N, C-alpha and C positions, 0 to 999 in steps of 0.2 A: 864323680862316678855315682851312678844310680844304684841304690841298694835294692835287694830283692824284697818283694812284698811277702808279708807273713800274716795269716797262716798260709802254708803251702796247700796246693790242691790235694784233695783227699784221694786216696787210692781206690781201686775197684773191689777191695775185700777188707778183711779185718786187720790187715797189716798197716803200719804207719806210713806216711808219705815217703817216697823213695829218697827224698832229699835228706832224711835223717841219717841214712847210712853214710852219705857224703860228709855230713857234719862230723860224724864220729871218726872219720879218717883224717880230719884236718885239725891242726893245732889252733889254739885260741878260741875266741868267742865271736863268731861272725855277726855283723850288724845287718839288721833288716828294718823295713818300714812297716809298722803295724797298720791295721785298717783304719785307725783314727789319725794316721799321719805321723805319729810319734816314732822316733828311732828307738831301737832296742837291740840288746845283745842276746843271742840264743845260747842257752846253756844245755848241752846234750850229754855230757859224760856223767856217769853214775855218782861219783864222789862229789862233783861240783853241783849237781842237782840237789843232792842231800844237803850240801852246805847252804844253798840258797833257802831251802825249806826249813832249816833249823837255826839259822843265824839271825838274831834280832836286828842286825844292821841292814837287813833287807825287809822293806815294809810293803805290805799289800795295801794298807790303808792310804799310803801316799799316792798310789796310782788310781784309787777307786773313783776319784773325781773326774777322770778322763777315761772312761771305760772303752774297751775295744768295740763293744756293740751297745745296743740300747738297753743298758741295765743301770739302775740307780745305785749309788753307793750303799744305801740302806736296805737293798733288796735281799742280801744274804748276811745274816747276823754273824756267821763264823768265817765265811770264805774271804771277806773283804776287811776284816778287822785285825788289829795287832794287839799284843800284850800291852797293858794289863787288861784292857777291855775284853780281848779275845779269851784270855785265861779265865776270867770271871764267867763269861757266857758259856764257855765250853764245860767248865766244872758243873754248871747248873744242870746239864743234860746227860753227862757221862753215865750216871747211874742207870739210865734207861737202855744203854747200849753195851753193857758189860758182856764178857764171854759167858758168865754164869747165866745171865738173863737170856742170852741167845740159846743156850742149851735148854733152858726151861721152856722156851717157846718152840723148840723143835717138834714135839709131838703135835702141837697145834698147826705148825707149818705143814706137816704131813697131811693133816686133815684138810686144810685149805687146798693143797695141791691135789689131793684125791677128789675133792668136790669139783674142781675145775676140769680134771681129766674125765670124770663121770659125764660132765656136760659135753665135752668134746666127743666122747665115745657115742653119745646119743645122736649127734648131728651128722650132717653129710660130710663126705670127704672129697677132695682134700680139705684140710683145715689150716687156718693161719695161726701158728703158735704164738706170734707176737700179740695179736689181738685177743687170742683165746686162752693163752696160758702165761707167757713170761711176764708181760706187763700186768695183767690182772693179779698174779700172785704177789708181785712186789707192791702193787697199789693197795691190795687188800691188807697187807701187813701194816703199811704206814698209816692208812686211814684208821685202822683199828687202834693203833697206838695213840694217834692224835685225837680219837673220838670224833672223826669226821664221818657223818652218815654215808653209808655205802652208796645210797641212791644219788648222792651229789657228785659221784665220779663222772657222770656224763657231762656235767657242766664244768668240772675242774680240769679234766684232761685237755680240752682245747686251750684253756688258759695256760696250763703248764707248757704245752707245745709252743705257744707264743713267747712265754717268758724264757724258754730255753733256746730261743732263736739266736743264731750267730750269723745273721744276714738273710735268713729265709723269709722272715716277715718284716714289714716296714716298721721303722722306729715308732711310729704312732700306734701301731697295733701292739707292739711290745709294751709300750708305756701304759696303754689302756688295760692290758692284761695284768700288769703289776698292780695298777690301781684297783681293779676289780677283785684281785686276789686279796689285797689288803682289806678291802671292804668286807669280804667274806669272813676272813679270820678275825677282824675286829668284832663282828657280830657274834662269831662262834666263841671267842674268848669272853665276851660280855655275858653270853648265855651260861658259860661255865661259872663265871663269877656269881650269877644269880642262883645257880644250883648250890654253890658252896654256901652262900648267905642263907639259903633255905634249909641248910643241913642235909643236903642230898648230893655230896660230892661224888663225882664219877671216878672210874679207875684209869682215866686216860692221862697222857703226858701233860696236856695243857693244864689240867686240874692240879697235877703234881707241882708244876711250875708256879701256879698261882697260890699254892698253899705251902710252899717251901718256907723254912725259917726266915724271918724277916731280914736277917743280916746277909742271907744268901740269895734272896729273892730278886728275880729280874723285874724290870718295869713292865707294865702292861704292854707298852709299845714294843719292847723287846720280845715279849712272848708272842705278840701278833706276828712279828717278823720271823720268829723261829718257826711258827706254825707253817707259814707259806714256804719258808726255805726248806724245812724238813720234808714237806710234801714233795717238793721238786726233787730234792736229792734222794729222798727215800725210795722213789720208784723209777725215776728216769735212768739213773745209773745202773741199778741192779737189774731192772727189767730188760734193758738193752744188752747188758753184759751177759745175762743168762741166755738170751737169744743167740748171741755170738758163740757162747760155749756149746749150745746145742748144735749149731751149724758145724762147729769144729769136729764134734763127735760124729755127726752124720756123714761127714766127708771122709771118715776113717773107720770103716767097718771093723777092722782089727781092734781099734781102741774101744769101740762100742761093745764088742764081744768081751774084751778084757774087763771093762768096768762092770758089766753084768755078772761076770764070773768071779771077780775079785773086788768086793766092795772097798777094801782097804786101799785100792789103787785110785779111788776117786779123789782123795785129798791132794796128793801130789799132782794129779792131772789137772785139777781145778787151779792150783797155784800156777802151773805152766800156762794155762789158758789166760789167767789174769795177766801174766807177763806178756804173752803173745798178742792178745787182742788190743788194738789201739782204740781206747774208749774216748779220748779227748780230741775233738777235731780242731780246737784252737790252740793246741800245744799245752799250755799251762797258765796259771794265774800270773800276770805280770807283777814284778816286785820292783821297788825303787831303792837303790842304795842310799842310805842316810849318811854314810861317810865312805871314804875310800876303803875298798875291800879287795883283797887279792883272791881271785879264783883261778887256780892252776897257774898258768903263765900270764894271765891277764890281770891288770890292775883296773878294777871297775871304779870309776870316779863317782863321788857323791852326786846324786841327782840322776845318774844313768838308770835306765830301765833294763831289767833282765827278765827273760822268760824261760823258766825251767821246763825242759821237755821231758816229761816222765816217760813217754812212750819211746823216746830215743834212748834214755838211760836204761830202759829195760832191754835194749839190744846192744849194750856196751860190751865189746869184746874184752875190755879190761876187767870186767866183773863176771861175765858169764862165759862158760865154755861153749863154743859153737852157738853163739846167740841167734844166728839165722836159722837154726834147726829147731823145730817143735819137738820137744822131748817130754812126754807125759810122765816119765819116771825120773825127771831131773831131781837130784837130791839136794843140791845147794842152789837155792833160788831166792835171793834177797831182792825180789822185784819191788818196785815202788808204786804198784797199781793203786794202793790206798794212800799214797802220799808218804810223808815222813815228818818227824819232829812235831812242832806245835800244830801243824795242819794235817796230821795223820787223821784219816777219816774216822770219826767217832763211831760210825755205823759199820765198821769193817767186820766185826764178829757176826752181826746180823746178816750182812750181805753174803758172807761166806755160807752161813747156814741156809739161806734162801737158795743159793746156787747149788749147794750139795743136795738139798731136799728136792729141788726142782728137777735137776738132772737125774737123780736116782729114781724119782717117781716116774718120769717119762720112760726111762730105759726099762724099768721093771714092768710097767703096764703094757708097753707096746714093743714086743721083741722084734717086730718087722718094721719099725719106724724108719722112714726114709724120706728124702727130699722128693717133693712132687714135681719139681722143675729142675732143670740143670742149674748148677751153682752160678754159672755166668749170667743167668737170667734174673737172679735175685736183685731187687731194687734196694739200694742203700739210702739212708737218710742223708740229706745234704743241707748245709747251712744251719746246722744245729750245734750247740756246745757238746752234746753227747752223740757219739757215732752209734750206728746200729742199723738194723734192717727195718725197712718199711713193712715188709711181710716175710713170713717164713712158712710157706706152704709145705705141708707134709702129708704123708699117707702111711697106712700100716695094714 
């Protein structure tokens, strides 16, 4: 019997593939064939996805040598490693992404958002919010944190596009983009090292990593990989999620009016958008069972691959009341948009702050903000790890 191919075809909007609802209604863990030809079990229920993401008997590193797409095992320092390596690397950067630091950065985030909206207001309409606001906001934040010159964004964005390919670009293009990114960050880290040696250390994260206490310090090679990985993760995810959140609000005038009138309503609305919007087009990071593990009714054998589907888990009727209904006032919302356990996104606090600030700034500046084209004419990204809109044309 031929198994289904995975990932499933992407839907026409922010919702996950229709097959996820079918998975949630069936017992067990269905088997699929991944794009690299390997067999895998799909994990869709909330409790079982949490188990995969938090149980050390499921290894990401064991799969990384046979990636689903053209990515090298060393391309992401956190996403493809396991404890204790993962624990050591994660600990090195967590101080830069705490809730306290995100709160401290919020006034600056508002300044950046205001500057971007000033530029939009001066230009012609309609404007594309993806290219003019959501991606530049997230990109400005992560380049500032890393000490990447803002002028280099025009060179780096095409590289990140290719590195985040899930079939859109040829493997050779993806490999070259990874190599070029590594060369860039190797030179940047070397420059930071020279500044430190000259007694002129900067305030950026790369400098902090290079000057950490010796017993906690990452290798130079690890810091190079972190730089490239944080650039990718730091704006691709947040910039595209913010664009989908804006679209959600623009399609619901009553919600837009409520968020303008009741600022406290923004936090639960954002959490519901994080649950509702399907951000990952390839499902989730594959894990390999290192020993026999029981997931629900299924015994996963050692060596089997499992793929935890976060976007399916966020629609699990066993966890959410009326999961197919968008409820911006949802009170109990244990979504897994930022992952769970050892792979919980370290940048979650900062991402939330960027989305809150970005949405609030847009709604506050432009009371008449509206889509400039019908929603069904919007063009969605295809063949990328992160879903999102190619463009979000708006007027006011």
